[in-house]
C-alpha positions in Angstrom: 127.0 17.9 111.0 129.8 18.7 113.2 133.3 19.8 112.6 135.6 18.9 115.4 133.7 19.4 118.5 131.7 22.7 117.0 128.6 22.0 115.3 128.2 24.3 111.8 126.8 27.7 113.3 129.4 27.2 116.3 132.5 26.9 113.8 131.0 29.6 111.2 130.8 31.9 114.3 134.4 31.3 115.2 135.6 31.4 111.9 134.4 34.6 111.4 135.9 36.1 114.8 139.1 34.6 113.8 139.8 35.1 109.6 137.3 38.0 109.6 134.8 36.5 107.1 133.8 32.5 107.0 136.2 31.8 104.0 135.1 28.8 102.5 138.7 28.0 102.0 138.6 27.3 106.2 135.1 24.9 106.3 137.4 22.9 102.8 140.2 22.6 105.4 138.5 21.7 108.7 137.2 18.9 106.1 140.5 18.1 105.7 141.9 17.9 108.9 139.1 15.6 109.9 140.4 13.5 107.6 143.9 13.3 108.0 143.5 12.5 111.8 141.2 9.2 111.2 144.0 7.7 109.0 146.6 8.9 112.4 146.5 6.9 115.5 144.6 9.0 118.1 147.5 8.8 120.4 150.0 10.0 118.2 151.5 13.8 118.8 151.5 15.3 115.5 152.8 18.5 113.9 151.6 20.2 110.8 152.5 21.1 107.1 150.5 23.5 104.9 150.9 23.5 101.6 149.5 27.1 101.1 149.3 29.7 103.0 145.8 31.2 102.4 142.8 29.8 104.4 144.4 26.7 105.6 146.6 27.9 108.1 143.9 28.6 110.4 141.6 25.3 109.9 144.8 24.1 111.4 145.0 26.0 113.9 141.6 26.1 114.6 141.2 22.6 114.9 144.7 20.9 116.1 147.1 22.3 119.0 149.4 22.9 115.8 150.0 26.9 115.3 152.4 29.2 113.7 153.4 30.4 117.2 154.3 27.2 118.9 156.5 26.0 116.1 153.8 22.9 115.4 152.9 24.5 112.2 154.9 24.9 109.2 153.8 26.7 106.0 155.6 25.5 102.6 153.4 28.5 100.2 154.1 25.6 97.2 150.6 27.3 95.9 148.9 23.4 96.5 146.0 23.4 98.8 147.5 20.1 101.1 148.0 19.5 104.7 150.1 16.7 106.2 149.4 15.9 109.6 152.6 13.7 110.7 154.3 11.7 113.8 156.7 15.1 115.0 159.1 12.1 116.3 159.2 9.7 112.9 158.2 12.4 110.5 155.6 9.4 109.2 152.8 10.9 108.6 149.4 11.0 105.7 149.3 14.2 102.9 145.7 14.9 102.6 144.8 17.0 99.3 141.9 18.5 97.2 142.0 15.9 93.6 141.0 17.8 91.0 140.0 14.7 88.9 137.4 14.3 91.5 135.9 17.8 91.3 133.4 17.1 88.7 131.5 15.3 91.2 131.0 18.8 93.4 129.7 21.6 90.5 129.9 24.3 92.8 132.7 23.6 95.0 135.1 23.2 91.1 133.6 26.8 90.6 134.5 28.3 93.5 138.1 26.6 93.5 138.7 27.4 90.2 137.3 31.1 90.5 135.5 30.2 87.4 132.3 32.7 87.9 132.8 36.2 89.7 132.7 36.1 93.5 129.6 38.5 93.3 127.8 35.8 91.8 129.2 32.7 94.2 126.5 32.0 96.5 128.5 31.3 99.9 125.8 29.0 101.5 125.6 27.0 98.6 129.8 26.3 98.8 129.5 26.3 102.3 126.6 23.3 102.4 128.1 21.4 99.6 131.9 21.5 101.1 130.4 19.7 104.2 128.1 17.3 101.8 130.9 16.4 99.7 134.2 17.8 100.9 135.7 14.5 102.0 134.6 13.2 98.5 136.8 15.0 96.6 140.1 14.4 98.9 142.8 11.9 98.5 145.9 11.6 101.0 148.9 9.7 100.4 151.7 8.1 103.4 154.5 10.3 103.6 157.5 10.7 105.2 158.9 14.3 106.2 162.5 15.2 105.8 164.5 14.2 109.5 165.5 18.1 109.2 162.3 19.2 109.9 161.9 16.6 112.2 164.9 17.2 114.3 163.8 19.7 117.3 166.2 22.6 116.8 167.7 24.3 120.2 167.2 28.0 119.8 170.4 29.9 119.4 171.1 32.5 121.6 170.5 36.7 121.2 172.3 39.5 120.0 171.7 43.3 120.2 171.6 44.5 117.0 173.7 46.9 116.5 172.4 48.9 114.0 168.6 49.4 115.4 169.3 48.4 118.9 167.0 45.3 119.2 167.0 41.7 120.2 167.6 39.5 117.5 168.5 35.8 117.3 172.5 35.9 116.9 172.2 33.0 114.2 171.0 35.5 111.8 174.2 37.1 111.5 175.8 40.5 112.8 172.8 42.4 112.2 169.5 41.6 112.9 167.7 40.2 109.3 165.4 44.1 109.3 168.6 46.0 109.1 170.1 43.4 106.6 167.1 45.0 104.5 164.2 42.6 105.0 162.3 45.1 107.2 158.9 46.1 105.5 159.2 49.6 106.6 160.7 52.6 105.0 163.4 54.7 106.6 161.3 58.2 107.3 163.8 59.4 109.5 165.3 62.4 107.8 168.4 61.5 106.0 169.9 64.3 104.4 170.8 67.4 106.1 168.7 70.4 104.8 171.7 72.9 103.6 171.4 76.5 102.5 172.1 77.2 98.9 173.5 80.9 97.1 174.3 81.9 93.8 177.7 81.6 92.9 177.7 85.5 92.4 176.8 85.8 96.2 179.1 83.5 96.9 182.1 85.2 96.2 184.3 85.6 99.6 182.7 82.2 101.0 184.3 79.2 101.6 183.3 76.0 99.5 181.8 72.9 102.3 182.7 70.1 99.4 185.5 70.0 95.9 183.6 70.4 93.1 184.3 67.9 90.4 184.6 68.6 86.8 184.6 65.6 83.8 185.2 66.1 80.6 184.3 63.3 78.9 187.4 60.7 78.0 190.0 63.1 78.8 190.1 63.7 82.6 187.6 64.0 85.8 189.2 65.4 89.4 188.5 68.2 91.9 188.7 71.4 90.4 188.2 73.6 93.6 188.7 71.6 96.9 187.1 72.1 100.1 187.7 75.2 101.9 188.6 77.2 99.3 187.4 80.7 98.7 184.9 81.8 96.1 186.4 85.2 93.9 185.4 86.6 91.3 187.6 85.3 88.9 186.2 82.3 89.7 182.2 82.9 88.5 183.3 81.9 84.7 184.8 78.3 85.5 181.7 77.8 88.0 179.7 78.2 85.0 181.3 76.3 82.8 181.2 73.4 84.8 177.1 73.8 85.6 177.6 75.6 88.5 174.3 77.8 89.1 174.5 77.6 93.0 176.6 76.5 96.0 176.3 75.3 99.5 176.8 77.6 102.3 179.1 75.8 105.8 176.5 74.4 107.8 176.6 76.1 111.2 175.5 73.7 113.7 177.3 70.1 112.8 175.8 68.5 116.1 173.7 66.0 114.4 175.4 65.5 111.0 179.2 65.0 109.8 180.6 65.9 106.5 181.7 63.6 104.0 185.6 64.4 104.6 185.6 63.8 108.4 183.2 60.7 107.4 185.8 59.0 105.0 188.5 59.6 107.3 187.4 58.0 110.2 186.4 54.9 108.5 189.3 54.3 106.2 191.8 54.6 109.6 189.1 52.1 111.4 189.1 49.4 107.8 193.4 49.6 108.1 194.7 46.7 109.7 198.1 45.5 109.1 200.2 46.4 105.9 197.7 48.8 104.5 197.7 52.2 104.6 195.4 55.6 104.2 196.2 58.0 101.6 194.9 61.6 103.3 193.7 64.2 102.6 190.0 62.9 101.5 189.5 63.9 97.9 186.4 64.2 96.2 184.7 63.1 99.3 186.4 60.1 99.5 189.2 57.8 101.2 191.6 55.5 99.5 193.4 52.3 101.3 196.5 51.1 99.5 198.9 48.5 100.3 201.3 49.6 102.6 204.0 46.1 101.0 203.5 43.3 99.1 201.8 40.2 99.7 198.8 39.1 99.4 195.4 40.9 100.4 192.5 39.6 102.8 189.7 41.0 103.6 186.8 40.8 106.0 184.3 39.9 103.8 181.2 39.4 106.6 182.3 42.5 108.2 182.5 44.4 104.9 179.0 42.7 103.9 177.8 44.4 107.3 179.4 47.6 107.2 177.6 48.2 103.7 174.5 47.2 105.2 174.5 50.5 106.5 172.3 53.4 104.7 174.1 56.4 103.3 177.8 54.6 103.2 179.8 52.9 101.3 183.3 50.4 101.1 183.9 49.0 97.8 187.5 46.9 97.6 189.3 44.7 95.3 188.7 41.1 95.8 190.2 39.2 98.8 193.2 36.8 98.3 194.4 38.8 95.5 198.4 39.4 95.5 199.1 42.9 95.6 202.3 45.0 95.6 203.3 48.4 97.6 201.0 50.8 96.5 198.5 49.3 95.0 194.8 50.3 95.4 193.0 48.1 97.8 189.8 50.2 98.8 187.7 53.0 98.7 184.8 54.6 101.1 182.8 56.9 101.3 179.4 58.2 103.3 176.9 59.0 100.1 175.5 62.8 101.1 177.7 65.4 101.9 176.7 65.8 105.6 176.0 61.9 107.4 173.7 61.9 110.0 175.4 61.4 113.4 173.2 58.3 114.0 174.1 56.4 111.0 178.5 57.3 111.2 177.9 55.5 114.6 176.2 52.6 113.4 179.0 51.9 110.7 181.4 52.2 113.3 180.3 49.4 115.3 180.9 47.2 112.2 184.7 48.3 112.5 185.7 47.5 115.8 188.4 45.3 114.3 190.0 45.9 110.6 188.1 45.0 107.5 191.3 44.7 105.2 194.8 43.3 105.8 198.1 42.6 103.4 199.4 39.5 104.6 203.7 39.5 103.7 204.6 36.4 101.0 207.0 35.3 103.6 210.1 33.3 101.3 209.2 29.8 102.2 211.7 26.7 101.4 210.0 25.2 98.5 210.1 21.2 97.9 208.9 19.8 94.1 208.1 16.3 93.7 207.8 15.2 89.9 205.5 12.2 89.6 204.9 9.8 86.2 206.6 6.9 85.2 206.6 8.6 81.3 209.1 10.9 82.5 211.1 9.2 85.3 212.2 6.7 83.3 212.5 9.0 80.2 209.7 8.7 77.5 209.6 12.2 77.5 211.2 15.5 78.7 209.8 16.9 82.3 208.3 20.2 81.5 206.8 20.8 84.9 209.7 21.9 86.8 210.3 25.3 85.0 206.2 25.7 85.3 206.5 25.4 89.2 209.9 27.1 89.3 209.1 29.8 87.9 205.8 30.6 89.6 207.0 29.9 93.1 210.2 32.5 92.3 207.4 35.4 91.0 205.9 35.0 94.6 209.2 35.6 96.4 209.9 31.5 97.6 212.5 29.1 95.9 212.7 25.6 94.8 215.7 24.3 97.4 214.9 20.4 96.5 213.3 19.3 93.4 213.2 14.9 92.8 211.2 12.5 90.4 209.4 9.6 91.2 208.1 6.9 88.9 203.6 6.2 89.6 204.9 3.7 92.7 203.1 4.1 95.9 206.2 3.0 97.5 208.9 5.2 96.0 206.8 8.3 96.1 206.9 7.8 99.8 210.4 7.7 99.8 211.0 10.5 97.8 208.8 12.7 100.1 210.7 12.0 102.9 213.8 12.4 101.3 211.8 16.0 100.5 211.0 16.3 104.1 215.0 15.9 105.6 215.7 19.0 103.1 214.1 21.2 106.2 211.0 22.8 103.3 208.0 24.7 104.4 205.9 23.1 101.5 205.6 20.2 99.5 204.4 20.4 95.9 203.7 17.3 94.0 203.0 17.6 90.1 200.2 14.7 88.4 199.1 11.4 89.2 196.2 12.7 91.2 192.8 11.7 88.5 191.0 8.5 88.5 193.7 6.4 86.4 194.8 3.6 88.1 198.3 4.3 87.4 197.8 7.5 89.4 198.7 7.3 92.9 200.1 10.3 93.9 197.7 10.4 96.4 198.4 7.0 98.1 201.8 7.9 98.1 201.3 11.0 100.3 198.9 9.0 102.2 201.7 6.7 103.1 204.4 9.1 103.6 201.9 11.1 106.5 199.4 13.3 104.5 196.8 14.4 106.6 193.7 16.7 107.0 194.0 17.2 102.8 191.2 18.2 101.1 191.0 16.6 97.7 189.0 18.1 94.7 188.0 21.5 94.1 185.4 23.6 92.5 188.1 25.3 90.2 188.8 24.7 86.5 191.0 23.9 85.0 192.4 22.1 88.4 189.5 20.1 89.6 191.9 17.4 91.0 193.9 19.7 93.5 194.8 18.3 96.8 195.6 20.2 100.1 196.9 19.2 103.2 199.9 18.9 105.5 202.8 16.0 106.7 203.0 17.8 110.3 203.5 21.2 110.3 204.9 21.1 106.4 201.8 22.2 103.9 201.6 19.8 100.8 199.8 20.9 98.1 199.3 18.5 94.8 199.1 20.6 91.3 197.1 18.1 88.7 198.5 17.3 85.3 196.3 20.1 83.7 198.6 22.5 84.7 200.9 21.3 82.1 198.9 22.5 79.3 197.1 25.5 80.8 198.5 28.8 81.8 196.1 29.3 84.7 194.5 26.6 87.2 194.0 26.0 90.2 198.0 26.5 91.5 197.7 30.2 90.6 194.7 30.4 93.1 196.0 28.4 96.1 199.6 29.0 96.3 199.7 32.3 97.4 198.1 31.6 100.0 200.5 29.0 101.7 203.1 31.3 100.9 201.2 33.8 103.5 201.1 31.0 106.2 196.9 30.3 105.2 195.6 26.8 105.9 193.1 26.4 103.0 189.8 23.9 103.7 187.3 22.4 101.9 184.8 25.7 102.9 187.3 27.8 101.0 187.7 25.7 98.3 183.4 25.5 97.8 184.3 29.9 98.0 186.7 29.5 95.1 183.8 27.9 93.0 182.0 31.4 91.8 184.9 32.5 90.0 186.6 29.0 89.7 186.0 28.7 85.9 188.9 30.0 84.0 187.7 31.1 80.4 191.4 30.5 78.4 191.0 32.8 76.9 193.7 34.0 73.9 195.0 36.4 75.6 195.8 35.9 79.3 195.2 39.0 81.4 195.5 37.1 85.1 195.1 38.8 87.3 193.8 41.3 85.8 190.6 38.3 84.7 187.4 37.2 86.0 189.3 34.0 87.1 189.9 33.5 91.4 187.2 36.6 91.6 
C-alpha cells in the first residue's frame, strides 16, 4: 500500500527520521490525511487543523504542504484524534476523525488506541499492518466550515525590542515580550542577590547598620527601631537580642553592580510620581510611599504598572485607579525585594518609568444642569426625591447644580428642557430616570432629539445597568437610571467623578468596570472603603 508518494517501507523510514520512531499514530494520521484529501477537489488550496498535538501534526506535515512553521497547520489541542483540511479562502472543508463505534472491527487498533494492553505487550508490526488494512474503515467524516477569524490572513504586526531581555518580539504581544511576562520555560540562573558578609551583633559594635531593623509587637506596633546608618553600641545589644537579632550585615564595599534598597525605592518613586502626586522621603524600612498632593481623582497607568511589576525583585502596589482622594492620602508604595538590587533589574524597571504611572487630576468645579423626568413627578402625583440626591452628590465632589428642571415623559418636552439647560451655560447635564425598557421611558429619545451624540447606553454595573453617557456639543451628559432613587450607591458614584475630572467614558471604560461593578448593598454602607468599583 502506498502512503502518498511513498511505499510503506519508505514512509516508515521517513517517519523514523522525522519523528524518532515509527509511531502508529502517524500511520493512522496518514490514512486520515488520505481520506480528507480524497473528499476535497484536487484544485483547492487548503490549510489544516489538528485537534491533537500528539503524532497527528507530523502526519500532516509529512504528507501535505501544511506545516506549523508556514502557518498553514493550526493545532487545537482538544484531545480528539481528528483533523480537518479546509479551503484557505472560504473556510469550507472536511473533518476526519476516529469513530469509536467502528473500532470493534479492528481489535488490535482498539487495544492500542485505548491503551487496553501495556505497551511492552503490544506488537508494533501487527498494529501498523491493521492500520494499513482497516484504518480507513474506522474513520468517519463530516463537512465543516472554519471560523472566519481563522480563515482571514492576519498581517504581521511590527516588531519591538523587549526592554528586559533586549530581544526582538512582535509588538502586538505588549510592552514586553511574552517570555518576560512570565511565559518563559527557563529558570533564572544568574545571581539575583549580592552575597553580604554577616557578623555577630557583639562584633558589630561601632559599625553602621546597612538597613532599617523592624520590630513587630503583635496587635500593637510595627516600625523601624533602628535606622540605616545607626552605629551599633553596647547598649543596643539587649534590644537587638529581644528583637531576635543575632547577626547583622556589614556594609557592601563595592556597589558597582548592586544598588541599596533605599536608593532603588527613592528613584522608582521619583519617576512614578506625576502631576498631583508627592513622594514621601526619606525611605522607611526600604520602602517609599507616594501620597496625593491635592484633592482629586487618582488615575493609574495600569499597563505600565503591570509591566513594572513583571520585572524580577521589584514591586509597586497602589490604590485602585479612578479613586477620589484627598490631599495627603496614601496612593502607592514601592521598593526592591532584596536589600541590594542587581543593577540590571534596576535599569530594566526604570525602562517602564519613562512617563509617570500615577497622577491626581483635580476635580474642577463644574456647572451642572439637572433634568428630572417622569410623569408622576411632573404632574405632582408623587413628591420628587431625586433632586436632593443629585444635589448632595454633586456638592460633595466640589461642583454645583446651577439649574434644575422637571419634564414629563414626552420626547419633545424633554428636548425643550435640555435646550433650556444648555442655554444656562452648563458643563455637565444629568438626567434622571426614563432609561428603562418601559414604553413611557423616552428620556434617551429626547436627548437624541436634543443633539446627543457619541453616547454609550448600558453599563456592566449593578445597580445602574441602564446608565447613559454621551455629549451634546462639548457638554457631557450623564443619564442616571431610576435605581439611584432606592440604592445608596450606584453607577452614578463611579462615573460622576470621572466626568467632573474632565475625562470621557467610553464603552471600553465601562467594560473595565465590570469586575468590581457589583454593589453588595451592605446594611452599613462603607463606600468607597469597599469592593464596589474596585
